[in-house]
N, C-alpha and C positions, 0 to 999 in steps of 0.2 A: 772395232775396239776390243782388245780382250776379254774373255769372260771374267778376269780378276777385278780387273776396272770395273764392269758392269755391274760385280757384287758388290763392289765397295760403293758407285753410286745409288744402287738399290739401298743398302745398310741406311746410308747417310741422308737418304729421302727421308726418313721422319724425323719430328724435331725431338720427338723422346731420346732416340737414339743418338741425335748430334748433341743433346743435353748429357747424356750417359756418357759420352765422348769427351766432351770439355769438363766435366766433375773429374775424370778420370785422369785428365790432362795437368789438373792443380793435385792430388790427391794420387800418389802415384801408386797405390792399391787399396779395392774396398772390398769388403765381403757383402755380398748379395744386401742383407738386411741393410749396410751402412746405405750401398745405392739406392735401395727403395724408400729409406728415410727421406730422399730429396726426391721425391715424386708421392705427395701423400693422397694425391687424388688417382694414382695407378696402381693396380693391383700387384702383388708380389709375383703372381704368376706370370703378367704381363711383362713384369721386368725382366724376369727371366727369358721369356720367348725374346724381350729387345737385345738381350745377352747374346743370345743362341744366334741370332742373325749376325751381330757383331763379329761374332765367334768365328762364324762359318765364313765370312769374309775377311778373316785374320785382322780385323780391326782391333780385337783385344784377345788378351790370353787368358787362360782359367786356371786356375791352380787348386786342387783340392788338399785341405789342410784339416784331417779329421772329419768332422759330419758338415767343415764349411768350405765354401768357395768362395774362391778371392781372386777379381779381374783387376786386371791392368790392361796399359797400352800394349798392343800388338807389336812385332815386327813391320807391318801393316801395310796396307794398299793405298796408304796417302802419296806415296810416292807415285805409284801409277796415274793416282786421278791429279795431281800438280802437274806430272807429264803430259798428260790427256790436256788440261788446261793450257801449259806453255804451247802445245803442239799445235790448238786449236787458235789463240789468242796470239801467237807470235807475232803475226804481221800489224797487229793492234798495236802491240808494245813498242815493236819499232818504229811504227808512225807517230807513237807518243813520244817517243825517245828524239827522235827526228825534229819535233813539232819544238821541243822543250830547248833544243840544241839552236835551233834558228830562231827563237822569241829571246834568246838570249836570259830565259829562265833557269 
């Protein structure tokens, strides 16, 4: 598995980081403070740390405007992750497709 795929899986291993990705998928771009409002029990420093992990994995992009940092989904490693999953589960998908065709479903 390529290092970029390992980094993506590692970044997505944390539930807070997965939530950040989901939030950014709905709001195309948010400032750190706006993201932090979604996590009242998580410190601003922890949110910044999670964003750094996601940024290092190329899953989010940071843009600095003045004193604020804005984040959006990156060019991303999701393609790497999806390809890995396709490769691993291709036989299962083909088997399922074959069973569905035979059953007439």
